[in-house]
Every structure is written in structure tokens, then in C-alpha cells.
N, C-alpha and C positions, 0 to 999 in steps of 0.2 A: 629260731632262738627261743627258748622258754626262760621263764622265771621260775627257777625251781628252790622249793624249801627242801634241805635234807636234814633228816633227823638221824642221829646216830653217826655224824660225819667224822668224828675223833675215833671210831673203831675201826678194825683191821680191814673191813670191806669198805666202810664208808670213806677213808682217805682215799681209796681208788675212785669211787663215786665221785667225790671232790674234784680229782685231777682231771679225770676224764671229761667231766662236765665242763670244766673250765677249758680244756682243750677243744672240746666240741663248739666253744662259743656262748654258752648258755650263760644266763645271768644268775649267780648261785648266791644262796643264804642258809648257812648251816647254824643251827641252835646248838650249843656247846655249853658245857659247866664251866670250862675253864680256857678261853680263847687264847690266852698266853701260852697254853702248851700245844697249841695245835699249829702246825706248820703247814697252812692253807696257800694254794696257788695264788697267784695274782689274779684279782676279779671274783675271787671268794670272800662274801661279807659274813663274818662271823658274830653272833648274836649270842651274848650271855646269857643263859638260862637253862631249863630242864624241861623236857618234854613231860616231866611229872607235874608240871604246873601250866593249868590253861591258860593263865594271863600270859605266861612267857611264849607259849605258842600262839596266841591271838597276836602278840608283838612281832614274832619272826614270821608269821604268816601274811604279813600285809603286803599287798602287792604282788605275791606269787601266783602262778596259776596251775603249777602240779608240786606233788609231794613224794618225793622218795624216802621210804622209812627202812633204814637197816638197823634198827635197834635187835638188841638181843638181851635174854635173860641171863645174865652173866653168872659164872662161878670162878672160883679163887685160881682155877688153872682149867685147861682142856680134858683133866681127868674127869671120867663119867661121876666119878664120887666126891669131887672137889665140893667143898661149901658153897651154897649160892650165896652170891654179894647182893643181888637184884632182889627187892621186893617180889614175893611171888606172882603177883599180877602186873607187874612192870608193864610189858609190853601191851597187854590189854587196855590197863588204864589209860596209856598213852594213845592206842589205838582209838579207845571211845572220845577222849577230848580232841584228837586232831581231826576226827570226822565232826566232830560240834563245830569246830571252828572252821571247818571247810564248808559246812553249811552256812555259817553265819557270813563267811566271806566270798560266798559264790564260788569256791573251787571245787572242781569236779573230778579230776584226776590223780589218783594217788595209787604208786606202785610199791609193794612192801615185801620185804623178804621172809620167807617161811622156811619150812624144813620137810624134808621126805618124812611121810608119817605123820603127818599133821591132818587134822579133819579127816574128810574121806579117805586118805591114804593111808591110815593105820591099817586096815584089813588087809592091804598088800604084803606088810611086812611080814617075814617068818617069824615062828615062834620063839626063836632063841633071842632076836631082836627085840621083840617085844619083852620078853622078861629082863633081860638086859637094862631096858629103860624103866621098866617097873619097880626093879630093884636097886637102881642108881638114883643120883640126885639129877639125871636126865629127866626124870618124870617131872620134876617142877617146869622147867622150860617147856615141855612137851605139852602140858598143860595150858600152859600161857600161850603158846602157838595156837591151842586149840580155841581159845577166848577169842585171840584175834581173828581167826578164821570165821567164828560166828558172828562178830561183830561187823566184820567188812560185808560178808554175805547178805545181812540184813540192812545195811545202808543203801541209800540209791545213787552212792558215788560209783565214778567208773574205776573200778579198783582192779588191780592184778596182785596175785599171792604168787610170788616165786619160790616155788618149793626147793630148795637147794639141798643137793645131796653132800657126801662129805666135802668139809671145805679144806682147801690147802692155801698156803701161801707162794706157792710157785708163781714165777712171773707168767704174764697172759700167754696162753698157748692156742687157744681157739683149735678147731671151730665147735661151737656149741650145739646141742640138741636139746630140744624142750618137747614135752608132750603131756597132755593130761593124764591121769590117773587110769591106768588100764590100757592106753593106747600103745605103749611101747615100754620095754625093759630098760631102765636107766643104767648108765654107767656108774662106777664107784665115787668119783669125784669131780669136782668143780673147784677152779682156781678163783680165787677171791676178786682177782683183776678182771677175769673173764665174766664172772657173776655181774660186776659192777656195770659192764658194757652191756649185758643184757637187760639191766633195770633200765638204763638209759635209752637203749632201743626200743623198749616198751613204750617209754614217753613219747619219743621222735616219732616212732611209726604207728602209734596208737594200734597196737597188737596187744594180744591177749586180754582184752577188756572183759571184765567179771569172770575170769577163768584163772584156775591155780594150777599151772604147768609144773612139772618137775623139769630141773635144768642141770644138766651135766656136760662135762667135756668128753667130744667124742672120741679124743685121744687120750691114751696113757693116764 
């Protein structure tokens, strides 16, 4: 059993993290802006605040031993050209402050969601995909993911960056595959519920430490 701090627990992936973490018997604390709007499972403690405020992070992290971050640089919709609604460096700023708080409180383990094409995976993308990212508002979130990538790699934390392929809201179907860039050709999608399980497995099994695997559903 781990004392977990979850960032982004009210989001579409984060709700699966909270539910599965509680089912697995972890003690879970989630930092959320509006606790009244979150239907958290029994055993999940909701702390009001935002990861954009380092003092809120300090309060939420007290007594925890690992962090799962499923924060995202959000747009008004999933359309690539939809207007960004998060500050351009939202994830990077939150990651920087989270790592600072972890250092202050002696927390070493953090698992974060990332995306295919971030960091050193960019060169693997085909020219058409790169062009679509650069021409659309996806470029904002990709730049932010790159910022997170640089920050965690420069830290002394025991980090994992889970680079998800295209996310779906289908029920968990498993099995998953994971591989570092260049080690395997990833599948096209991953269900959010399965991604949540991968994040928790990485915490529980101490796997993929200081690595950034691509993660995808092996079937369909």
C-alpha cells in the first residue's frame, strides 16, 4: 500500500487512477480545484487547490510517498484546432513545482503521463503528423510536454514518463505493451482505463524508473 498524491484526478484519465488506486488499497489524496464536483471513491481524500500553486502542492503532498500526475494542457475540445484553455506552460510549471516539493518533503517517486512524439520520440513521427502538430493548436501541448520531459530528466527523482498513444474512453480491455522509443512499433491507441492501470503498476512494481516508454493497447 502506497500513500499516493494524484494530480489531475478530476480528468478523464485521472478518475480511472483514483478508482483503481482505491480498489488496490492505496491511500490516495487528490489535489482538485472543486472537490464538490468530483465523485471520488471511498478512501480518496480530496484537497482543494491547484497544481499551479506551490503552496497547495506542499499541503497536498504532506505524508505521501509517491506522485502520479495526469495533468494535461487542455483545449476547448479534442479538435486539434480548438482554442487552448490552459496556460501555455501549465504542465511544465506544475512539474517544476511538484519536483521542488518532492525534494523538500523527501518524496522520490513520480509517474507522469506524456504523449507519443514528446522529447526524443519526435523524430519517430512521420512528416504528415509533424506538420499537423505544427499547424494546429496541438503544438502548444507538445511544447509543454517537451518542457516536462526536460525538467524530469534533469531532476534526481525516480521518474517515469508514460508516453501514451491516442487515448480513447473505451472500457479497459488490456493487455498493454510498452517499449522505449525505437524498440518497437507502437499500436494506434490506448484506453484511459488501461493507461491508469499502467501508471499504478509502475508505482507498485518500481518499473520503468528514469525511462519514458510508449504505451499502447495490444489489441484493437
